MIDREN-982479 format. One record per atom (N, C-alpha, C): residue in one letter; atom name; x, y, z. Coordinates in Angstrom, 2 decimals. Example, Ala and Ser with C-alpha at 12.3 -4.5 7.8 and 13.67 -1.06 7.14 Angstrom:
# residues 2
NODE   res   atom         u         v         w
NODE     a      N     13.19     -5.69      7.80
NODE     a     CA     12.30     -4.50      7.80
NODE     a      C     13.20     -3.30      7.80
NODE     s      N     12.85     -2.25      7.08
NODE     s     CA     13.67     -1.06      7.14
NODE     s      C     12.90      0.03      7.87
***
This chain:
# residues 153
NODE   res   atom         u         v         w
NODE     m      N     35.17    -38.23    -91.31
NODE     m     CA     34.20    -39.17    -90.77
NODE     m      C     33.98    -38.85    -89.30
NODE     n      N     32.74    -38.74    -88.91
NODE     n     CA     32.38    -38.48    -87.53
NODE     n      C     31.93    -39.78    -86.89
NODE     m      N     32.59    -40.20    -85.82
NODE     m     CA     32.26    -41.46    -85.18
NODE     m      C     31.85    -41.18    -83.74
NODE     s      N     30.78    -41.82    -83.30
NODE     s     CA     30.31    -41.65    -81.94
NODE     s      C     30.61    -42.92    -81.14
NODE     l      N     31.33    -42.74    -80.03
NODE     l     CA     31.70    -43.87    -79.18
NODE     l      C     31.33    -43.56    -77.74
NODE     s      N     30.98    -44.59    -77.00
NODE     s     CA     30.82    -44.41    -75.56
NODE     s      C     32.21    -44.40    -74.93
NODE     v      N     32.31    -43.93    -73.71
NODE     v     CA     33.61    -43.91    -73.03
NODE     v      C     34.19    -45.33    -72.91
NODE     p      N     33.41    -46.35    -72.50
NODE     p     CA     33.98    -47.70    -72.44
NODE     p      C     34.46    -48.22    -73.80
NODE     e      N     33.72    -47.88    -74.88
NODE     e     CA     34.16    -48.31    -76.21
NODE     e      C     35.48    -47.63    -76.57
NODE     w      N     35.57    -46.33    -76.28
NODE     w     CA     36.82    -45.62    -76.56
NODE     w      C     37.97    -46.23    -75.76
NODE     h      N     37.73    -46.56    -74.50
NODE     h     CA     38.76    -47.15    -73.66
NODE     h      C     39.24    -48.48    -74.23
NODE     r      N     38.31    -49.31    -74.67
NODE     r     CA     38.68    -50.61    -75.25
NODE     r      C     39.58    -50.41    -76.47
NODE     i      N     39.23    -49.47    -77.33
NODE     i     CA     40.04    -49.19    -78.52
NODE     i      C     41.39    -48.60    -78.11
NODE     a      N     41.39    -47.74    -77.08
NODE     a     CA     42.64    -47.13    -76.61
NODE     a      C     43.60    -48.20    -76.08
NODE     m      N     43.06    -49.21    -75.39
NODE     m     CA     43.91    -50.28    -74.87
NODE     m      C     44.53    -51.10    -76.00
NODE     e      N     43.88    -51.12    -77.15
NODE     e     CA     44.44    -51.80    -78.32
NODE     e      C     45.48    -50.94    -79.02
NODE     g      N     45.56    -49.66    -78.61
NODE     g     CA     46.54    -48.76    -79.19
NODE     g      C     46.09    -48.09    -80.47
NODE     t      N     44.79    -48.11    -80.76
NODE     t     CA     44.32    -47.55    -82.02
NODE     t      C     43.32    -46.42    -81.86
NODE     a      N     43.09    -45.95    -80.66
NODE     a     CA     42.06    -44.92    -80.44
NODE     a      C     42.61    -43.53    -80.71
NODE     p      N     41.87    -42.74    -81.47
NODE     p     CA     42.26    -41.34    -81.63
NODE     p      C     41.87    -40.58    -80.36
NODE     p      N     42.45    -39.42    -80.13
NODE     p     CA     42.01    -38.61    -78.99
NODE     p      C     40.51    -38.31    -79.12
NODE     v      N     39.84    -38.17    -77.99
NODE     v     CA     38.40    -37.90    -77.97
NODE     v      C     38.17    -36.54    -77.33
NODE     r      N     37.22    -35.78    -77.89
NODE     r     CA     36.89    -34.43    -77.41
NODE     r      C     35.53    -34.52    -76.73
NODE     i      N     35.48    -34.11    -75.44
NODE     i     CA     34.22    -34.20    -74.70
NODE     i      C     33.96    -32.92    -73.90
NODE     l      N     32.70    -32.72    -73.59
NODE     l     CA     32.26    -31.63    -72.74
NODE     l      C     31.97    -32.23    -71.38
NODE     l      N     32.60    -31.71    -70.33
NODE     l     CA     32.40    -32.27    -68.99
NODE     l      C     31.17    -31.66    -68.34
NODE     n      N     30.44    -32.48    -67.57
NODE     n     CA     29.22    -31.96    -66.94
NODE     n      C     29.33    -31.87    -65.43
NODE     g      N     30.52    -31.98    -64.89
NODE     g     CA     30.71    -31.82    -63.45
NODE     g      C     31.48    -30.54    -63.16
NODE     c      N     31.50    -30.13    -61.91
NODE     c     CA     32.20    -28.90    -61.54
NODE     c      C     33.43    -29.18    -60.67
NODE     s      N     33.87    -30.43    -60.61
NODE     s     CA     34.98    -30.78    -59.72
NODE     s      C     36.33    -30.23    -60.17
NODE     m      N     36.44    -29.75    -61.42
NODE     m     CA     37.70    -29.17    -61.88
NODE     m      C     37.60    -27.67    -62.10
NODE     d      N     36.50    -27.06    -61.60
NODE     d     CA     36.37    -25.59    -61.65
NODE     d      C     37.50    -24.96    -60.86
NODE     p      N     38.01    -23.84    -61.21
NODE     p     CA     37.67    -23.02    -62.37
NODE     p      C     38.49    -23.35    -63.63
NODE     l      N     39.39    -24.32    -63.55
NODE     l     CA     40.20    -24.64    -64.72
NODE     l      C     39.34    -25.17    -65.86
NODE     i      N     38.47    -26.12    -65.57
NODE     i     CA     37.57    -26.68    -66.58
NODE     i      C     36.15    -26.37    -66.11
NODE     r      N     35.46    -25.55    -66.89
NODE     r     CA     34.13    -25.08    -66.49
NODE     r      C     33.03    -26.03    -66.98
NODE     r      N     32.11    -26.31    -66.12
NODE     r     CA     31.01    -27.25    -66.37
NODE     r      C     30.19    -26.84    -67.60
NODE     n      N     30.02    -27.81    -68.51
NODE     n     CA     29.21    -27.63    -69.73
NODE     n      C     29.64    -26.44    -70.59
NODE     r      N     30.88    -25.98    -70.43
NODE     r     CA     31.36    -24.84    -71.23
NODE     r      C     32.68    -25.13    -71.91
NODE     d      N     33.57    -25.83    -71.23
NODE     d     CA     34.90    -26.08    -71.77
NODE     d      C     35.00    -27.53    -72.27
NODE     f      N     35.53    -27.68    -73.47
NODE     f     CA     35.77    -29.02    -74.01
NODE     f      C     37.16    -29.48    -73.59
NODE     v      N     37.31    -30.77    -73.37
NODE     v     CA     38.63    -31.35    -73.11
NODE     v      C     38.90    -32.43    -74.15
NODE     t      N     40.14    -32.51    -74.56
NODE     t     CA     40.56    -33.58    -75.46
NODE     t      C     41.36    -34.56    -74.63
NODE     i      N     40.95    -35.82    -74.68
NODE     i     CA     41.60    -36.87    -73.90
NODE     i      C     42.25    -37.85    -74.84
NODE     a      N     43.52    -38.16    -74.56
NODE     a     CA     44.27    -39.13    -75.35
NODE     a      C     44.62    -40.31    -74.44
NODE     a      N     44.84    -41.45    -75.07
NODE     a     CA     45.26    -42.64    -74.32
NODE     a      C     46.57    -42.32    -73.59
NODE     t      N     46.77    -42.89    -72.42
NODE     t     CA     47.98    -42.64    -71.65
NODE     t      C     49.13    -43.44    -72.26
NODE     d      N     49.95    -42.76    -73.05
NODE     d     CA     51.04    -43.42    -73.75
NODE     d      C     52.39    -43.21    -73.07
NODE     q      N     52.41    -42.38    -72.04
NODE     q     CA     53.65    -42.15    -71.31
NODE     q      C     53.38    -42.20    -69.81
NODE     e      N     54.43    -42.22    -69.04
NODE     e     CA     54.32    -42.34    -67.58
NODE     e      C     53.56    -41.14    -67.00
NODE     l      N     52.66    -41.41    -66.07
NODE     l     CA     51.93    -40.35    -65.39
NODE     l      C     52.84    -39.60    -64.44
NODE     v      N     52.56    -38.32    -64.25
NODE     v     CA     53.28    -37.50    -63.27
NODE     v      C     52.26    -36.70    -62.48
NODE     p      N     52.58    -36.34    -61.23
NODE     p     CA     51.67    -35.48    -60.47
NODE     p      C     51.39    -34.20    -61.25
NODE     g      N     50.14    -33.83    -61.29
NODE     g     CA     49.72    -32.65    -62.04
NODE     g      C     49.01    -32.98    -63.32
NODE     d      N     49.21    -34.21    -63.85
NODE     d     CA     48.45    -34.63    -65.03
NODE     d      C     46.97    -34.63    -64.71
NODE     i      N     46.14    -34.31    -65.69
NODE     i     CA     44.70    -34.40    -65.54
NODE     i      C     44.28    -35.65    -66.31
NODE     v      N     43.58    -36.55    -65.62
NODE     v     CA     43.31    -37.87    -66.19
NODE     v      C     41.83    -38.23    -66.14
NODE     l      N     41.46    -39.19    -66.99
NODE     l     CA     40.13    -39.76    -67.01
NODE     l      C     40.20    -41.14    -66.39
NODE     f      N     39.27    -41.44    -65.48
NODE     f     CA     39.20    -42.78    -64.91
NODE     f      C     37.75    -43.14    -64.61
NODE     a      N     37.51    -44.43    -64.50
NODE     a     CA     36.17    -44.91    -64.16
NODE     a      C     36.10    -45.10    -62.65
NODE     v      N     34.96    -44.75    -62.08
NODE     v     CA     34.73    -44.99    -60.66
NODE     v      C     34.36    -46.47    -60.52
NODE     p      N     35.08    -47.21    -59.69
NODE     p     CA     34.79    -48.64    -59.54
NODE     p      C     33.34    -48.90    -59.12
NODE     d      N     32.74    -49.91    -59.71
NODE     d     CA     31.39    -50.37    -59.38
NODE     d      C     30.27    -49.37    -59.69
NODE     v      N     30.58    -48.31    -60.42
NODE     v     CA     29.58    -47.32    -60.79
NODE     v      C     29.81    -46.96    -62.26
NODE     e      N     28.76    -46.76    -63.00
NODE     e     CA     28.94    -46.35    -64.39
NODE     e      C     29.10    -44.84    -64.45
NODE     r      N     30.25    -44.39    -63.96
NODE     r     CA     30.54    -42.95    -63.94
NODE     r      C     32.01    -42.77    -64.25
NODE     y      N     32.32    -41.71    -64.97
NODE     y     CA     33.70    -41.43    -65.36
NODE     y      C     34.07    -40.06    -64.82
NODE     v      N     35.30    -39.94    -64.39
NODE     v     CA     35.74    -38.73    -63.70
NODE     v      C     37.01    -38.21    -64.37
NODE     v      N     37.12    -36.89    -64.44
NODE     v     CA     38.35    -36.23    -64.89
NODE     v      C     38.86    -35.43    -63.70
NODE     h      N     39.98    -35.88    -63.13
NODE     h     CA     40.61    -35.21    -61.99
NODE     h      C     42.12    -35.17    -62.18
NODE     r      N     42.78    -34.47    -61.29
NODE     r     CA     44.23    -34.31    -61.37
NODE     r      C     44.94    -35.40    -60.57
NODE     v      N     46.08    -35.88    -61.11
NODE     v     CA     46.93    -36.82    -60.38
NODE     v      C     47.63    -36.02    -59.29
NODE     w      N     47.47    -36.46    -58.06
NODE     w     CA     48.06    -35.75    -56.92
NODE     w      C     49.36    -36.42    -56.47
NODE     k      N     49.32    -37.74    -56.34
NODE     k     CA     50.51    -38.50    -55.94
NODE     k      C     50.52    -39.83    -56.67
NODE     i      N     51.74    -40.38    -56.83
NODE     i     CA     51.91    -41.71    -57.41
NODE     i      C     52.85    -42.47    -56.49
NODE     q      N     52.44    -43.68    -56.11
NODE     q     CA     53.24    -44.45    -55.15
NODE     q      C     52.93    -45.93    -55.29
NODE     d      N     53.95    -46.74    -55.48
NODE     d     CA     53.81    -48.20    -55.53
NODE     d      C     52.71    -48.67    -56.49
NODE     g      N     52.71    -48.13    -57.70
NODE     g     CA     51.73    -48.56    -58.69
NODE     g      C     50.32    -48.05    -58.46
NODE     q      N     50.16    -47.14    -57.50
NODE     q     CA     48.86    -46.55    -57.17
NODE     q      C     48.88    -45.06    -57.49
NODE     v      N     47.72    -44.53    -57.82
NODE     v     CA     47.58    -43.11    -58.16
NODE     v      C     46.53    -42.49    -57.25
NODE     l      N     46.86    -41.36    -56.64
NODE     l     CA     45.91    -40.60    -55.84
NODE     l      C     45.45    -39.43    -56.70
NODE     t      N     44.13    -39.34    -56.94
NODE     t     CA     43.60    -38.24    -57.73
NODE     t      C     42.78    -37.31    -56.84
NODE     w      N     42.64    -36.06    -57.32
NODE     w     CA     41.93    -35.06    -56.54
NODE     w      C     41.43    -33.99    -57.49
NODE     g      N     40.14    -33.74    -57.49
NODE     g     CA     39.58    -32.66    -58.30
NODE     g      C     39.99    -31.31    -57.73
NODE     d      N     40.29    -30.36    -58.60
NODE     d     CA     40.74    -29.04    -58.14
NODE     d      C     39.70    -28.36    -57.26
NODE     n      N     38.42    -28.64    -57.48
NODE     n     CA     37.36    -27.99    -56.73
NODE     n      C     36.71    -28.93    -55.72
NODE     c      N     37.46    -29.92    -55.27
NODE     c     CA     36.95    -30.90    -54.30
NODE     c      C     37.67    -30.73    -52.96
NODE     g      N     36.96    -30.97    -51.89
NODE     g     CA     37.53    -30.81    -50.56
NODE     g      C     38.47    -31.94    -50.15
NODE     e      N     38.29    -33.11    -50.72
NODE     e     CA     39.07    -34.29    -50.34
NODE     e      C     39.56    -35.03    -51.58
NODE     p      N     40.70    -35.73    -51.47
NODE     p     CA     41.14    -36.57    -52.60
NODE     p      C     40.18    -37.73    -52.82
NODE     d      N     40.26    -38.33    -54.01
NODE     d     CA     39.37    -39.43    -54.37
NODE     d      C     39.73    -40.74    -53.70
NODE     g      N     40.96    -40.92    -53.35
NODE     g     CA     41.43    -42.20    -52.84
NODE     g      C     42.38    -42.83    -53.86
NODE     w      N     43.06    -43.85    -53.45
NODE     w     CA     44.08    -44.48    -54.29
NODE     w      C     43.45    -45.40    -55.32
NODE     l      N     43.96    -45.35    -56.53
NODE     l     CA     43.52    -46.20    -57.63
NODE     l      C     44.74    -46.91    -58.22
NODE     p      N     44.58    -48.11    -58.76
NODE     p     CA     45.70    -48.71    -59.48
NODE     p      C     45.94    -47.92    -60.77
NODE     k      N     47.20    -47.85    -61.20
NODE     k     CA     47.52    -47.11    -62.43
NODE     k      C     46.69    -47.57    -63.61
NODE     e      N     46.33    -48.85    -63.62
NODE     e     CA     45.54    -49.41    -64.72
NODE     e      C     44.14    -48.80    -64.79
NODE     a      N     43.68    -48.18    -63.70
NODE     a     CA     42.35    -47.57    -63.68
NODE     a      C     42.30    -46.27    -64.47
NODE     i      N     43.48    -45.70    -64.75
NODE     i     CA     43.55    -44.45    -65.51
NODE     i      C     43.38    -44.78    -66.99
NODE     w      N     42.37    -44.19    -67.61
NODE     w     CA     42.04    -44.52    -68.99
NODE     w      C     42.64    -43.56    -70.00
NODE     g      N     42.84    -42.32    -69.62
NODE     g     CA     43.37    -41.34    -70.57
NODE     g      C     43.85    -40.09    -69.85
NODE     r      N     44.52    -39.24    -70.62
NODE     r     CA     45.09    -38.00    -70.08
NODE     r      C     44.54    -36.82    -70.88
NODE     v      N     44.20    -35.74    -70.19
NODE     v     CA     43.74    -34.53    -70.87
NODE     v      C     44.95    -33.86    -71.52
NODE     v      N     44.86    -33.65    -72.83
NODE     v     CA     45.96    -33.03    -73.56
NODE     v      C     45.62    -31.62    -74.03
NODE     l      N     44.32    -31.27    -73.96
NODE     l     CA     43.91    -29.95    -74.41
NODE     l      C     42.60    -29.56    -73.74
NODE     i      N     42.52    -28.29    -73.33
NODE     i     CA     41.28    -27.71    -72.80
NODE     i      C     40.92    -26.56    -73.73
NODE     e      N     39.68    -26.56    -74.22
NODE     e     CA     39.23    -25.50    -75.12
NODE     e      C     38.23    -24.61    -74.40
NODE     r      N     38.60    -23.35    -74.28
NODE     r     CA     37.74    -22.36    -73.64
NODE     r      C     37.43    -21.30    -74.69
NODE     g      N     36.27    -21.44    -75.33
NODE     g     CA     35.95    -20.55    -76.45
NODE     g      C     36.97    -20.78    -77.56
NODE     k      N     37.63    -19.71    -77.98
NODE     k     CA     38.65    -19.82    -79.03
NODE     k      C     40.05    -20.06    -78.45
NODE     r      N     40.15    -20.07    -77.15
NODE     r     CA     41.44    -20.24    -76.48
NODE     r      C     41.73    -21.71    -76.25
NODE     e      N     42.96    -22.12    -76.51
NODE     e     CA     43.40    -23.50    -76.25
NODE     e      C     44.39    -23.50    -75.10
NODE     i      N     44.14    -24.35    -74.12
NODE     i     CA     45.00    -24.45    -72.94
NODE     i      C     45.61    -25.84    -72.96
NODE     r      N     46.92    -25.91    -72.98
NODE     r     CA     47.62    -27.20    -72.92
NODE     r      C     48.04    -27.41    -71.47
NODE     p      N     47.48    -28.41    -70.80
NODE     p     CA     47.80    -28.63    -69.39
NODE     p      C     49.30    -28.87    -69.17
NODE     d      N     49.83    -28.20    -68.18
NODE     d     CA     51.23    -28.35    -67.78
NODE     d      C     51.22    -28.95    -66.38
NODE     p      N     51.71    -30.18    -66.21
NODE     p     CA     51.63    -30.84    -64.90
NODE     p      C     52.32    -30.05    -63.77
NODE     v      N     53.47    -29.43    -64.06
NODE     v     CA     54.20    -28.70    -63.00
NODE     v      C     53.39    -27.48    -62.55
NODE     k      N     52.95    -26.68    -63.50
NODE     k     CA     52.13    -25.52    -63.15
NODE     k      C     50.80    -25.98    -62.56
NODE     g      N     50.27    -27.07    -63.08
NODE     g     CA     48.98    -27.58    -62.63
NODE     g      C     48.98    -27.98    -61.17
NODE     i      N     50.01    -28.68    -60.73
NODE     i     CA     50.05    -29.13    -59.33
NODE     i      C     50.24    -27.92    -58.41
NODE     r      N     50.99    -26.90    -58.86
NODE     r     CA     51.12    -25.67    -58.06
NODE     r      C     49.77    -24.97    -57.94
NODE     w      N     49.08    -24.88    -59.08
NODE     w     CA     47.76    -24.25    -59.10
NODE     w      C     46.81    -25.00    -58.17
NODE     a      N     46.80    -26.32    -58.25
NODE     a     CA     45.89    -27.11    -57.43
NODE     a      C     46.18    -26.92    -55.95
NODE     r      N     47.45    -26.89    -55.56
NODE     r     CA     47.80    -26.66    -54.15
NODE     r      C     47.27    -25.31    -53.68
NODE     f      N     47.51    -24.28    -54.50
NODE     f     CA     47.02    -22.95    -54.17
NODE     f      C     45.50    -22.95    -54.04
NODE     w      N     44.82    -23.55    -55.02
NODE     w     CA     43.36    -23.55    -55.04
NODE     w      C     42.78    -24.29    -53.85
NODE     h      N     43.37    -25.42    -53.47
NODE     h     CA     42.88    -26.18    -52.31
NODE     h      C     43.01    -25.33    -51.03
NODE     e      N     44.13    -24.63    -50.88
NODE     e     CA     44.30    -23.78    -49.70
NODE     e      C     43.32    -22.60    -49.73
NODE     a      N     43.12    -22.01    -50.92
NODE     a     CA     42.19    -20.89    -51.03
NODE     a      C     40.77    -21.34    -50.68
NODE     r      N     40.40    -22.55    -51.12
NODE     r     CA     39.07    -23.09    -50.79
NODE     r      C     38.90    -23.21    -49.28
NODE     k      N     39.95    -23.71    -48.60
NODE     k     CA     39.87    -23.84    -47.14
NODE     k      C     39.65    -22.47    -46.50
NODE     g      N     40.41    -21.47    -46.95
NODE     g     CA     40.27    -20.13    -46.41
NODE     g      C     38.89    -19.56    -46.65
NODE     y      N     38.35    -19.78    -47.83
NODE     y     CA     37.02    -19.29    -48.17
NODE     y      C     35.97    -19.95    -47.28
NODE     h      N     36.09    -21.26    -47.09
NODE     h     CA     35.12    -21.96    -46.24
NODE     h      C     35.23    -21.50    -44.79
NODE     l      N     36.43    -21.25    -44.30
NODE     l     CA     36.61    -20.74    -42.95
NODE     l      C     35.96    -19.36    -42.82
NODE     y      N     36.16    -18.52    -43.83
NODE     y     CA     35.54    -17.19    -43.85
NODE     y      C     34.02    -17.32    -43.77
NODE     r      N     33.42    -18.23    -44.56
NODE     r     CA     31.96    -18.40    -44.56
NODE     r      C     31.46    -18.90    -43.23
NODE     i      N     32.20    -19.82    -42.61
NODE     i     CA     31.79    -20.33    -41.29
NODE     i      C     31.79    -19.19    -40.28
NODE     c      N     32.85    -18.39    -40.29
NODE     c     CA     32.94    -17.26    -39.36
NODE     c      C     31.84    -16.24    -39.64
NODE     r      N     31.67    -15.90    -40.92
NODE     r     CA     30.65    -14.91    -41.29
NODE     r      C     29.26    -15.39    -40.89
NODE     d      N     28.96    -16.63    -41.21
NODE     d     CA     27.64    -17.16    -40.88
NODE     d      C     27.43    -17.24    -39.37
NODE     g      N     28.47    -17.60    -38.64
NODE     g     CA     28.36    -17.65    -37.18
NODE     g      C     28.12    -16.28    -36.58
NODE     i      N     28.82    -15.28    -37.08
NODE     i     CA     28.65    -13.90    -36.59
NODE     i      C     27.25    -13.40    -36.95
NODE     t      N     26.81    -13.69    -38.17
NODE     t     CA     25.47    -13.26    -38.61
NODE     t      C     24.41    -13.88    -37.72
NODE     r      N     24.53    -15.18    -37.44
NODE     r     CA     23.55    -15.83    -36.56
NODE     r      C     23.58    -15.21    -35.17
NODE     g      N     24.78    -14.88    -34.69
NODE     g     CA     24.91    -14.27    -33.37
NODE     g      C     24.22    -12.92    -33.31
NODE     f      N     24.40    -12.09    -34.34
NODE     f     CA     23.74    -10.79    -34.38
NODE     f      C     22.24    -10.94    -34.45
NODE     k      N     21.76    -11.93    -35.21
NODE     k     CA     20.31    -12.14    -35.33
NODE     k      C     19.72    -12.51    -33.98
NODE     k      N     20.43    -13.30    -33.18
NODE     k     CA     19.93    -13.66    -31.85
NODE     k      C     19.88    -12.45    -30.93
NODE     i      N     20.91    -11.61    -31.03
NODE     i     CA     20.99    -10.43    -30.16
NODE     i      C     19.88     -9.42    -30.49
NODE     f      N     19.66     -9.19    -31.82
NODE     f     CA     18.75     -8.13    -32.22
NODE     f      C     17.35     -8.61    -32.61
NODE     r      N     16.90     -9.73    -32.07
NODE     r     CA     15.53    -10.21    -32.33
NODE     r      C     14.54     -9.41    -31.57
***
């Protein structure tokens, strides 16, 4: 049986403890290159165990009808800090109750990737630093290019 549910409907059923995992295609690029926009499917299950840094989770953005899949960066005093792997800044602190589900599988073509929180948080740290280096390189390159253009006009 194929059933179509909206994310809020799935969340309501998940809170009752009866929701099956849901498979979705993400349309944002905030988790690139791990999860590619409109190419990789993710399977999200209700959060049935304690969250740990490195988990990839689904949550609703408060006051907006938008849902986000980002990585748990820190957990402190019942609050969760999330951060997309391809984002320059963390999202901000959310109550644990705001987390609706956890990514349990990423499908890339015929390949299945099971997220590992320990490896994931290491990867995210590396990727955030690499992004900073790349942006610094572009700033320097663009500044030098503009300088040469002024000199050789």
